[in-house]
C-alpha positions as CSV (number, residue, x, y, z in Angstrom):
1,M,0.0,0.0,0.0
2,N,1.3,3.5,-0.9
3,V,0.9,5.4,2.4
4,Q,1.6,8.7,0.8
5,L,-1.1,8.2,-1.8
6,V,-3.6,7.2,0.8
7,I,-2.9,10.3,2.9
8,L,-3.2,12.5,-0.2
9,I,-6.5,10.9,-1.1
10,V,-7.9,11.4,2.4
11,Y,-6.9,15.0,2.2
12,V,-8.6,15.5,-1.1
13,V,-11.8,13.8,0.2
14,V,-11.7,16.2,3.3
15,L,-11.4,19.2,1.0
16,A,-14.4,17.9,-1.1
17,L,-16.5,17.6,2.1
18,V,-15.4,21.1,3.1
19,S,-16.5,22.5,-0.3
20,W,-19.8,20.7,0.1
21,K,-20.3,22.3,3.5
22,A,-19.4,25.7,2.1
23,T,-22.2,25.4,-0.5
24,K,-24.7,25.0,2.4
25,I,-23.3,28.1,4.2
26,Q,-23.5,30.1,1.0
27,E,-27.1,29.2,0.5
28,K,-27.9,30.7,4.0
29,G,-26.0,34.0,3.3
30,S,-27.9,37.3,3.0
31,G,-25.5,39.1,0.5
32,G,-26.9,37.6,-2.7
33,K,-25.6,34.5,-4.4
34,M,-22.8,36.2,-6.3
35,M,-21.4,38.0,-3.2
36,N,-21.8,35.0,-1.0
37,Y,-19.8,33.0,-3.6
38,L,-17.1,35.6,-4.3
39,M,-16.7,37.2,-0.8
40,A,-18.5,35.0,1.7
41,G,-21.1,37.6,2.1
42,Q,-18.5,39.8,3.9
43,Q,-18.9,37.6,7.0
44,L,-15.5,36.0,7.6
45,P,-14.5,35.9,11.3
46,T,-11.0,36.7,12.6
47,I,-9.6,33.2,12.4
48,L,-10.7,32.7,8.8
49,V,-9.3,36.1,7.8
50,A,-6.0,35.0,9.5
51,T,-5.9,31.5,7.9
52,M,-6.9,32.9,4.5
53,L,-4.0,35.3,4.6
54,C,-1.6,32.7,5.9
55,G,-2.8,30.2,3.3
56,M,-2.5,32.8,0.6
57,A,1.1,33.6,1.6
58,V,2.4,30.1,2.4
59,G,1.9,28.6,-1.1
60,G,4.2,27.0,-3.6
61,A,6.6,29.9,-3.7
62,S,6.8,30.0,0.1
63,T,7.6,26.2,0.4
64,V,9.0,24.7,-2.9
65,G,10.3,28.1,-4.1
66,V,12.1,28.9,-0.8
67,A,13.7,25.5,-0.7
68,E,14.7,25.9,-4.4
69,Q,16.5,29.2,-3.5
70,A,17.9,27.7,-0.3
71,Y,19.5,24.8,-2.3
72,T,22.2,27.3,-3.2
73,A,21.7,30.3,-0.9
74,G,21.0,28.7,2.4
75,L,18.9,29.9,5.3
76,S,18.6,33.5,4.1
77,A,16.1,32.3,1.5
78,G,13.6,32.2,4.4
79,W,13.4,36.0,4.3
80,Y,10.8,35.6,1.5
81,N,8.2,34.5,4.1
82,A,9.4,36.8,6.8
83,A,8.9,39.7,4.3
84,W,5.4,38.4,3.6
85,G,4.5,38.2,7.3
86,T,5.8,41.6,7.9
87,G,3.7,42.9,5.1
88,G,0.6,41.3,6.5
89,I,1.2,42.8,10.0
90,L,1.8,46.3,8.6
91,I,-1.3,46.2,6.4
92,G,-3.3,45.0,9.4
93,L,-2.1,48.0,11.4
94,V,-2.4,50.6,8.7
95,L,-4.9,49.6,5.9
96,A,-7.0,46.5,6.5
97,S,-9.8,48.3,8.5
98,K,-9.9,51.1,6.0
99,F,-10.4,48.6,3.1
100,R,-13.3,47.1,5.0
101,R,-14.8,50.5,5.4
102,M,-14.9,51.1,1.7
103,K,-17.9,50.4,-0.5
104,Q,-15.7,49.1,-3.4
105,H,-15.0,45.4,-3.8
106,T,-11.9,45.4,-6.1
107,V,-8.7,47.3,-6.3
108,P,-9.5,48.5,-9.9
109,E,-12.9,49.6,-8.7
110,M,-11.1,51.7,-6.1
111,M,-9.0,53.1,-8.9
112,G,-12.1,53.9,-10.9
113,E,-13.8,55.6,-8.0
114,A,-10.8,57.8,-7.3
115,F,-9.2,58.4,-10.7
116,G,-11.8,57.6,-13.3
117,N,-12.6,54.8,-15.8
118,D,-9.2,54.8,-17.6
119,A,-7.5,54.0,-14.3
120,R,-10.0,51.2,-13.6
121,L,-9.5,49.6,-17.0
122,I,-5.7,49.6,-16.8
123,G,-5.9,48.5,-13.2
124,V,-7.8,45.3,-14.2
125,I,-5.2,44.5,-16.8
126,A,-2.4,44.9,-14.3
127,Q,-4.1,43.0,-11.5
128,L,-4.9,40.0,-13.8
129,I,-1.2,39.9,-15.0
130,I,-0.1,39.8,-11.4
131,M,-2.5,37.1,-10.2
132,M,-2.4,34.9,-13.2
133,A,1.4,34.8,-13.0
134,I,1.2,33.8,-9.3
135,T,-1.6,31.2,-9.9
136,S,0.4,29.6,-12.7
137,L,3.3,29.0,-10.3
138,Q,1.0,27.1,-7.9
139,Y,0.4,24.6,-10.7
140,V,4.1,24.3,-11.2
141,A,4.7,23.8,-7.4
142,G,1.8,21.3,-7.1
143,G,3.0,19.3,-10.1
144,A,6.6,19.2,-8.8
145,I,5.4,17.9,-5.5
146,L,3.2,15.1,-6.9
147,T,5.8,14.1,-9.5
148,S,8.6,13.8,-7.0
149,M,6.7,11.9,-4.3
150,L,4.4,9.8,-6.4
151,P,6.3,9.1,-9.7
152,G,4.4,5.9,-10.3
153,V,1.1,7.8,-10.3
154,F,2.4,11.1,-11.8
155,P,5.3,10.2,-14.1
156,T,5.7,13.7,-15.5
157,L,5.6,17.3,-14.2
158,T,2.7,18.0,-16.6
159,S,0.6,15.1,-15.2
160,G,1.2,16.4,-11.7
161,M,0.2,19.9,-12.8
162,I,-3.0,18.6,-14.4
163,A,-4.0,16.8,-11.2
164,S,-3.3,19.9,-9.1
165,A,-5.3,22.0,-11.5
166,V,-8.3,19.7,-11.2
167,V,-8.3,19.9,-7.4
168,F,-7.7,23.7,-7.3
169,I,-10.4,24.4,-9.8
170,G,-12.9,21.9,-8.4
171,I,-12.7,23.4,-4.9
172,T,-13.1,26.9,-6.2
173,L,-15.9,26.2,-8.5
174,A,-17.9,24.2,-5.9
175,G,-17.6,26.1,-2.7
176,G,-16.4,29.6,-3.5
177,Y,-14.9,31.9,-0.8
178,W,-16.4,30.0,2.1
179,A,-14.7,26.9,0.8
180,S,-11.5,28.8,0.5
181,G,-11.8,30.1,4.1
182,L,-12.8,26.8,5.7
183,S,-10.3,24.7,3.8
184,N,-7.5,27.1,4.7
185,V,-8.0,26.3,8.4
186,I,-7.2,22.6,7.5
187,N,-4.5,23.7,5.1
188,V,-2.5,25.9,7.6
189,I,-2.6,23.2,10.3
190,L,-1.5,20.6,7.8
191,I,1.2,22.8,6.4
192,Y,2.9,23.3,9.7
193,V,2.3,19.7,11.0
194,G,3.8,18.4,7.7
195,I,6.8,20.7,7.7
196,L,7.7,20.0,11.4
197,A,7.2,16.2,11.0
198,A,9.3,16.1,7.8
199,L,12.1,18.1,9.4
200,F,12.3,15.7,12.3
201,A,12.2,12.7,10.0
202,G,14.7,14.2,7.6
203,F,17.4,15.0,10.1
204,N,16.8,11.6,11.7
205,E,17.1,9.8,8.3
206,F,20.3,11.6,7.4
207,G,22.1,11.1,10.6
208,G,21.2,14.2,12.5
209,F,21.8,17.9,12.1
210,D,25.6,17.7,12.5
211,A,25.9,15.0,9.8
212,V,24.0,17.3,7.4
213,V,26.2,20.3,8.2
214,Q,29.3,18.2,7.7
215,A,28.1,17.1,4.2
216,L,27.6,20.6,3.0
217,P,30.1,22.2,0.6
218,E,31.6,25.5,1.6
219,G,29.1,28.3,1.6
220,P,27.0,30.8,3.6
221,W,24.4,28.1,4.5
222,F,23.4,29.4,7.9
223,D,24.2,33.1,7.5
224,P,21.0,35.1,8.0
225,I,21.7,37.5,5.1
226,S,24.7,36.9,2.9
227,G,23.3,33.9,1.0
228,I,21.0,36.1,-1.0
229,G,22.4,39.5,0.0
230,I,21.0,42.5,1.8
231,A,19.8,44.1,-1.5
232,T,17.6,41.1,-2.2
233,V,16.3,40.9,1.4
234,T,15.4,44.6,1.3
235,G,13.9,44.1,-2.2
236,W,11.7,41.2,-0.9
237,M,10.6,43.4,2.0
238,A,9.6,46.2,-0.4
239,V,7.8,43.8,-2.7
240,M,5.9,41.9,0.0
241,I,4.8,45.0,1.9
242,T,3.8,46.6,-1.4
243,Q,1.8,43.6,-2.7
244,A,0.1,42.9,0.6
245,A,-1.4,46.4,0.4
246,T,-3.0,46.1,-3.1
247,T,-3.0,42.7,-4.7
248,Q,-6.7,41.9,-5.3
249,A,-6.5,38.4,-3.8
250,V,-5.0,39.9,-0.5
251,T,-7.2,43.0,-0.4
252,Q,-10.3,40.8,-0.9
253,I,-9.6,39.0,2.3
254,A,-9.9,42.3,4.2
255,L,-13.0,43.2,2.3
256,A,-14.6,39.8,3.1
257,A,-14.2,40.3,6.9
258,K,-17.3,40.8,8.9
259,D,-16.2,44.2,10.2
260,E,-13.2,46.6,10.4
261,K,-11.9,45.2,13.7
262,T,-12.0,41.7,12.3
263,A,-10.1,42.7,9.2
264,R,-7.4,44.4,11.3
265,N,-6.9,41.6,13.9
266,G,-7.1,38.9,11.2
267,F,-4.3,40.5,9.2
268,I,-2.1,40.9,12.2
269,L,-2.6,37.3,13.4
270,G,-2.2,36.0,9.8
271,G,1.1,37.9,9.4
272,I,2.4,36.4,12.6
273,M,1.4,32.9,11.4
274,I,3.3,33.4,8.2
275,L,6.7,34.5,9.6
276,P,8.4,31.1,10.5
277,A,7.4,29.1,7.4
278,G,10.2,30.3,5.1
279,F,13.1,29.6,7.4
280,L,11.7,26.1,8.2
281,C,11.4,25.4,4.5
282,A,14.9,26.8,3.8
283,L,16.2,23.9,6.0
284,F,14.9,21.5,3.4
285,G,16.9,23.2,0.7
286,I,20.0,23.0,2.9
287,M,19.4,19.4,3.6
288,A,19.0,18.6,-0.1
289,A,22.2,20.5,-0.9
290,A,24.0,18.2,1.6
291,K,22.5,14.9,0.6
292,F,21.4,15.3,-3.0
293,P,23.9,17.6,-4.7
294,G,23.6,18.2,-8.4
295,L,19.8,18.0,-8.8
296,S,18.8,18.8,-12.4
297,N,16.1,21.2,-11.1
298,A,16.5,23.0,-7.8
299,A,12.7,23.2,-7.5
300,L,12.9,19.5,-6.7
301,A,15.0,20.0,-3.6
302,L,12.1,20.0,-1.1
303,P,10.0,17.2,-2.8
304,T,13.2,15.0,-3.0
305,I,13.7,15.2,0.7
306,A,10.1,14.3,1.3
307,A,10.4,11.3,-1.0
308,N,13.3,9.9,1.0
309,I,12.0,9.9,4.5
310,N,9.6,7.7,6.5
311,P,6.5,7.1,4.3
312,V,4.0,8.3,6.9
313,M,6.0,11.5,7.6
314,G,6.5,11.9,3.9
315,G,2.8,11.5,3.3
316,L,1.9,14.2,5.8
317,F,4.5,16.4,4.3
318,L,3.2,15.8,0.8
319,A,-0.3,16.7,1.9
320,G,1.1,19.8,3.7
321,L,3.1,21.0,0.7
322,W,0.2,20.4,-1.6
323,A,-2.1,22.2,0.9
324,A,0.2,25.2,0.6
325,A,-0.3,25.3,-3.2
326,V,-4.1,24.6,-2.9
327,S,-4.6,27.4,-0.4
328,T,-2.9,30.0,-2.5
329,A,-4.3,29.0,-5.8
330,V,-7.9,29.0,-4.6
331,A,-7.6,32.5,-3.1
332,L,-6.0,33.8,-6.3
333,L,-8.7,32.2,-8.5
334,M,-11.4,33.8,-6.4
335,G,-9.7,37.2,-6.8
336,C,-9.4,36.9,-10.5
337,S,-13.1,35.9,-10.8
338,M,-14.0,38.9,-8.8
339,L,-12.1,41.2,-11.2
340,L,-13.7,39.6,-14.2
341,V,-17.2,39.9,-12.8
342,K,-17.1,43.3,-11.2
343,D,-14.6,45.1,-13.5
344,V,-15.2,43.5,-16.9
345,W,-18.6,41.8,-17.2
346,K,-20.5,44.3,-15.0
347,R,-18.9,47.2,-16.9
348,I,-19.7,45.7,-20.3
349,S,-23.2,44.5,-19.7
350,T,-26.0,46.8,-18.6
351,K,-28.6,44.0,-18.3
352,T,-30.1,42.8,-15.0
353,Y,-29.5,39.1,-14.5
354,S,-30.9,36.7,-12.0
355,Q,-28.9,35.6,-9.0
356,N,-28.4,32.2,-10.5
357,T,-27.1,33.6,-13.7
358,E,-24.7,35.9,-11.8
359,L,-23.4,32.9,-9.8
360,A,-22.9,30.9,-13.0
361,L,-21.0,33.7,-14.6
362,S,-18.8,34.0,-11.5
363,R,-17.9,30.3,-11.8
364,L,-17.3,30.8,-15.5
365,G,-14.8,33.5,-14.6
366,V,-12.9,31.0,-12.3
367,F,-12.8,28.5,-15.1
368,I,-11.5,30.9,-17.8
369,V,-8.8,32.2,-15.5
370,S,-7.9,28.6,-14.5
371,I,-7.3,27.5,-18.1
372,F,-5.3,30.6,-19.1
373,S,-3.1,30.5,-15.9
374,F,-2.5,26.7,-16.5
375,W,-1.2,27.6,-20.0
376,L,1.2,30.2,-18.4
377,A,2.3,27.5,-15.9
378,L,3.7,25.4,-18.8
379,T,6.3,28.2,-19.5
380,A,7.1,29.2,-15.9
381,V,10.8,29.2,-14.9
382,G,12.3,30.1,-11.4
383,I,9.5,30.3,-8.9
384,L,10.7,33.1,-6.6
385,R,12.2,35.1,-9.5
386,T,8.9,35.0,-11.5
387,I,6.6,35.7,-8.6
388,T,8.5,38.7,-7.2
389,S,8.8,40.2,-10.6
390,A,5.0,40.1,-11.2
391,L,4.3,41.3,-7.7
392,A,6.4,44.4,-8.2
393,V,3.6,45.8,-10.4
394,T,1.6,46.4,-7.3
395,T,3.8,49.4,-6.5
396,S,1.6,51.7,-8.5
397,F,-1.6,50.6,-6.7
398,T,0.0,50.9,-3.2
399,L,1.3,54.3,-4.0
400,L,-2.1,55.5,-5.3
401,I,-4.1,54.1,-2.4
402,I,-1.8,55.3,0.4
403,A,-1.7,58.7,-1.2
404,N,-5.4,58.8,-1.6
405,L,-6.1,57.8,2.0
406,Y,-3.4,59.8,3.7
407,A,-2.6,62.7,1.3
408,P,-5.6,63.1,-1.0
409,R,-4.6,66.6,-2.1
410,L,-1.6,65.1,-3.9
411,C,-3.9,62.9,-6.1
412,K,-5.0,64.2,-9.5
413,K,-7.4,62.7,-11.9
414,S,-4.7,61.4,-14.3
415,S,-2.5,60.0,-11.5
416,G,-4.2,56.6,-11.6
417,F,-3.9,55.8,-15.3
418,F,-0.4,57.1,-15.8
419,T,1.1,55.6,-12.6
420,I,-0.3,52.2,-13.3
421,L,0.7,52.4,-17.0
422,A,4.3,53.3,-15.9
423,S,4.5,50.3,-13.6
424,I,3.4,47.9,-16.4
425,I,5.9,49.4,-18.8
426,V,8.7,49.1,-16.3
427,W,7.8,45.5,-15.6
428,A,7.6,44.6,-19.3
429,M,10.9,46.3,-20.1
430,W,12.6,44.6,-17.1
431,T,11.2,41.2,-18.2
432,Y,11.8,41.3,-21.9
433,I,14.7,43.8,-22.3
434,P,17.6,42.7,-20.0
435,S,19.6,45.9,-20.7
436,T,17.0,48.0,-18.8
437,R,17.6,46.1,-15.6
438,I,18.9,48.8,-13.3
439,G,19.5,47.8,-9.7
440,P,19.4,44.3,-8.0
441,H,15.6,44.0,-8.2
442,L,12.7,45.3,-10.2
443,I,11.1,46.8,-7.1
444,Y,13.7,49.4,-6.7
445,L,13.1,50.7,-10.2
446,Q,9.3,50.6,-9.7
447,W,9.6,52.7,-6.5
448,T,11.7,55.2,-8.5
449,V,9.6,55.5,-11.6
450,C,6.1,55.3,-10.1
451,P,6.6,58.2,-7.6
452,A,8.2,60.3,-10.4
453,V,5.2,59.8,-12.7
454,F,2.8,60.5,-9.8
455,A,4.6,63.7,-9.0
456,L,4.4,64.8,-12.7
457,C,0.7,64.3,-12.6
458,Y,0.4,66.4,-9.5
459,F,2.2,69.3,-11.2
460,L,0.7,69.0,-14.7
461,D,-2.9,68.1,-13.9
462,K,-5.2,70.5,-12.1
463,R,-8.2,68.1,-11.8
464,P,-8.4,66.6,-8.2
465,A,-9.0,62.9,-7.7
466,K,-11.9,61.8,-5.5
467,S,-11.2,60.6,-1.9
468,L,-12.0,56.9,-1.4
469,L,-13.2,57.5,2.2
470,Q,-15.3,60.5,1.2
471,K,-18.7,60.3,2.8
């Protein structure tokens, strides 16, 4: 009997039951079928806000991706999650309650309210680029996990990605945001139980911590900074704090909270829950570097360790790793669907539809995004590099929202469109024209160009923007 496969099947069955339960909760909601499906009727309690945020953060990039980086850079790769957690805590302290107070349900809708329809349109494009890129990497991470640990069942990366996609899409289509929230309670518990169990089993299997250290080649394996460098750590901090403020999938968590206090406390608690995951997963990359040098693909570092430990521990770890990808993918798919419904379909169509039709169109949005992001997944290379590049586009949104909330007189009507456009252009040039890569990370260039464009709009445009908190 394949113990790992049995554990994985049990986990999938539990998720299916949770999705079924979520459909029953949705039916009792008072916010309308579409809003119950996309935002849990804005009734999430603190613990679900926290686990939604933690599940969103601790995904494929935060587990498989961190171990991939740690395979060569050591423990310092864990700063990726520490930066994410810091971002969650800061947003909880500064912005989460304000988001919940707003009447808008998407970041582009906020842009449209403050800066006009042009800003809303380009905002939708930018947000979809960001979230589809991140979603695609969850398929890659999920596929790598299944292929490494169950090669007899999933002989190729593509087969593992397909299986992952089926589960991700199925949960989202069936249970909506309530399913995402409830399943993330299970996912977060399983992630940490799996990680801790696998670390114990891994060090035990390879002769203990000292034996692993002795097998390592020379390098900055346990230095807290030098493996990736202070510029990268600072860049990750800037990226994660920036994206936590204005990525639709993250903002949507605050908007789905039952009140402002719940949004604030949930983000702070969620940020604290995120902090340790990266450093724990970095230990797997170090372990793999010691015991499995020369892997053809560093993304296999963490799954390779899991495949070589006690089957029961490995099975728990497999489920935990896969849970990380599931939790992130489901939240992202819901965010993308919200954008398509509120900022595309609702803007194009002026008809009045029944609640059942709106619910069906919301699910159609999930399906469309799922298929397109899966296609992107087939071309993804370098998990952390790809994800942090896409997330840097949120610089424009964060600048615009913070300025609108705290210095509204600086915001002009044209600020939204041109600042977001500048962030997309900078990202495209950095991605496709290597000669334009000034500095160690895209985020530095974004935080130089976007404020400059914002300032130009202030001096050249006399039309004031509208305050988002205006009564």
